[in-house]
N, C-alpha and C positions, 0 to 999 in steps of 0.2 A: 504494499499499500504506499503511495506516495504522500508526502506532507500535505499537498494541496487537496487530496482526496479526504484526508484525515480531519482537517480543520476547514470547515466550510466558511467562505467569505473572509478568509484570513488576510488575503491580499486584495487590493482594489486597483483598478486602472487609474493611472495618473493622467493629468491633463498634458497638453503640448508643452507646458513650461516645466516639465519635470527636471530638466537640467539645471534650470535657474533656481528652483525652489526644492532643494534636497530635504528629505524627511527621514527621521530615524526609522529603520526597518526597510528602507528602500534597497533594492538589489541593483548593483552597478557593476561595471567592469573597471578595474584599475590595475596599473602595474604594481605587482607585489613582489618584494625581494625574497630570494631564497635565503635560508639561514647559512651561516658560515660553515659549510661542510668541509671545504678545502679552501682555507684562507690563502688568497693570492694578492699580490700588490703589483702596481706598475712601477718598476724601478728604473731610474734614469741610467742609460748605458753610454750615450754619446753626448759629449759636451763641446761647447765652443772653446776657443783658446784661453779664455779667462776662467774656465771651469765653473761659471755661474749661470750659464744658460744651457738647459738640456734640450736635445733635439731628437732623442729616441727613447721610447719607454716600452720595453718588452714586458710581458706578463711572466712573473716568476712566482714560485711558491713562497709563502711568507718566510723570510730569511730570519736567522737567529738574532740579527741586530735590528729587527723591525722596530720602528719608532725610536730608535737610539743612534741614528747616524751622526757623524761629526760635522758634516758640511751642510750649509743651506744652499738653496738654489733660488736665484732671483727671477728667472723666467723659465717655465711657469713657477710662481711662488710656492716654495716648499721649504718649511723650517726643518731643522735637524730632528725634531721630535714628531715630525708628521710623515704620513705616507699617502699615496693614492691607492686606496683599496679597490679591488676589482669586485664589483657586485653584479650578480646576475639577477634578472627579474623576468617575469612573464605576466601578460594580461590574464587576470584570473577574476572570477565573480567574487564580489565582496558584499557584506551586508553593512549598510551604514549604521553605526551605533550612535554617533553624535555628529549632527551636521555642522557646517561652518557657522561659528557664532556671529551675531551682528556686529558690525563695525563699531568700535569705541571712538567717540568724537573727540579724541585727543591727538594733537599733531605729534609726529615723530620728532624726537630731539637729537641734536648733533652729538655724535659720539655714542649714542645709545642704539639699542636694537630696535627693530620695527615693532610697533605695538599691535597693529592689525596684521595678523598672519592668517591667510586663507587655508586653514588645515581642517581636516575632518578626521574622526576616529572611526576606523572600519575593521571588520573581522573577515578574514579570507574564508571562503567556502571550498573546502577541499573535497567534498563528497558529491557535489552537484554533477549530474550527468545531463547533457543536452539530449532531448527526445530523439533527434536524428542520429545520435551516437550510442543509444542504449543497446546493449547486447541483446541478441535474439535468443530466447530460451530454447534449449535443445531437449527433444524428447517428447 
């Protein structure tokens, strides 16, 4: 038995403005990151003559000195305690738990972070099967 058959009228059709007016419980598709199964980083391997500008970044397994290098790079900016992590993601169905909060009427201030950030809290759906891809019962 599927969830929509078990709970009648649990979901309702949204209007044409569903993208602009997100609501809790809405099912969307969003890029969702994989967990760090095999941590990898982009490590600079080729530099200019000053050794401050990197030109090549191959992907390497997380080295033993990750986040503890001795040199900084000025272009692209990378401090000695930083790395460029490699993150994989895929488009996945998610359930919106907390929609984007309304904007706060306060101006951003110099030197501080942004006050209004357009972020939502969502939970990935790992067990949802699209009807077109459902397995056919055998027997």
